[in-house]
C-alpha positions in Angstrom: 0.3 0.0 -0.1 1.0 3.5 -0.8 2.1 5.8 2.1 -0.1 9.2 1.6 1.1 12.2 0.7 1.3 14.6 4.1 1.8 18.2 4.4 1.5 20.8 7.1 0.8 24.5 6.1 -1.0 27.5 7.8 -5.0 27.8 7.9 -6.9 30.0 5.0 -10.3 31.3 5.4 -11.1 28.8 2.8 -10.3 26.2 5.2 -12.8 26.8 7.5 -15.6 24.9 6.9 -13.6 21.7 6.9 -11.9 22.9 10.5 -15.1 23.9 11.7 -16.7 20.0 10.5 -13.9 18.2 12.6 -13.9 20.7 15.6 -17.7 19.9 15.5 -16.9 16.4 14.9 -14.2 16.0 17.8 -15.5 18.3 20.7 -18.6 18.0 22.7 -18.5 22.0 23.2 -17.0 23.1 19.5 -16.0 26.7 19.1 -18.3 28.3 16.8 -17.1 29.0 13.3 -17.2 32.7 13.9 -14.4 31.8 17.0 -12.8 29.9 14.2 -12.7 32.7 12.1 -12.3 35.4 14.3 -8.3 33.4 14.4 -7.6 34.2 11.1 -7.3 37.9 12.0 -5.7 37.2 15.6 -2.2 38.7 15.5 -1.3 36.1 18.4 -2.9 32.9 16.9 -1.0 30.8 14.7 -3.2 27.7 13.1 -2.1 25.2 10.6 -4.0 22.3 9.1 -2.3 18.5 8.3 -3.4 17.3 4.7 -3.3 13.8 4.0 -3.6 13.3 0.0 -4.5 16.9 -0.1 -7.7 16.6 2.2 -7.5 18.5 5.7 -7.7 15.7 8.1 -7.0 18.0 10.9 -5.9 21.1 12.4 -3.5 22.9 15.9 -3.7 26.3 17.0 -2.1 28.9 19.5 -1.7 31.9 20.5 2.2 32.9 21.3 2.7 35.5 23.2 6.2 36.6 24.6 8.0 33.4 25.4 5.0 31.4 25.6 2.7 29.5 23.7 -0.8 28.2 24.5 -2.3 25.6 22.4 -5.9 26.1 21.9 -7.1 23.1 19.8 -5.9 20.1 18.0 -8.3 18.3 16.0 -8.1 15.0 13.9 -10.9 14.2 11.8 -12.4 10.4 12.8 -11.4 8.5 9.8 -7.5 9.6 10.1 -6.8 9.2 13.8 -4.3 6.7 15.0 -1.8 7.1 11.8 0.6 9.5 14.2 -1.1 12.9 12.4 -1.9 15.1 15.9 2.3 13.7 16.6 3.0 15.8 13.2 0.8 18.6 14.2 2.3 18.8 17.2 5.8 18.9 16.4 5.0 21.3 13.7 3.7 23.6 16.5 6.3 23.4 18.7 8.8 24.1 15.9 6.7 26.9 14.8 6.7 28.1 18.5 9.9 28.1 18.8 10.8 30.1 15.8 8.6 32.8 17.2 10.5 33.0 20.6 8.7 30.9 22.9 10.4 28.8 25.3 7.7 27.3 27.1 4.6 25.8 25.7 1.0 25.2 28.0 -2.4 23.2 27.3 -5.5 22.0 28.7 -6.8 18.5 28.0 -9.8 16.7 29.6 -8.8 14.5 32.6 -10.7 11.7 30.7 -8.5 12.1 27.3 -6.4 9.4 27.6 -4.9 9.5 24.6 -4.1 13.7 23.9 -3.0 12.7 27.4 -0.3 9.7 26.9 0.6 11.9 23.2 1.3 15.3 25.3 3.8 12.9 27.7 5.4 11.0 25.0 6.2 15.3 24.2 7.8 16.1 27.0 4.7 17.9 28.7 4.4 17.8 32.6 1.0 17.9 34.0 1.4 21.2 36.6 -2.5 22.3 37.5 -5.8 21.3 37.3 -9.1 23.4 36.4 -11.6 22.3 38.2 -14.9 21.8 36.7 -13.6 24.1 33.4 -15.4 22.0 30.6 -19.3 23.2 30.6 -21.0 20.6 28.9 -20.2 18.0 32.1 -17.7 20.0 34.2 -15.3 17.7 33.9 -11.9 19.0 35.0 -8.7 20.2 32.8 -5.5 18.9 33.3 -3.0 21.9 32.7 0.4 20.7 30.7 3.5 22.6 30.9 6.3 21.6 28.3 9.9 23.6 27.7 10.5 24.0 23.9 14.0 26.0 24.0 16.6 24.0 22.3 19.1 24.9 25.0 17.1 23.1 27.8 
């Protein structure tokens, strides 16, 4: 079987409908289309999509402020999960954050999301806190993860 062609590139306006479809299918409390569209004009936001055979299969976003990057969203559409695309996207986001001057990165993850927690731990993220009842749909806790991403560490 032939390896699929995979590319990561900045998210564009024409990606918004597809990205919103992935958002709706991935999260119990998804961001609105307008919120995602607003990120394209947010000066501190950086969003990328991952394409598999020229189809948007997932996306990730972050805000970079001074020396810190905050991952806002990471989602891979269901048919594309389990192929390492989240890892590739996160590695891309880490490298982009480094290039933008960030030395640390943070994110929140649902306490129950074992797959994401495992991925983040494998990338050097460590749980540093808890936001109790953070998720509005079921009051689930968010675990706060941090990683040092500076190449000098």
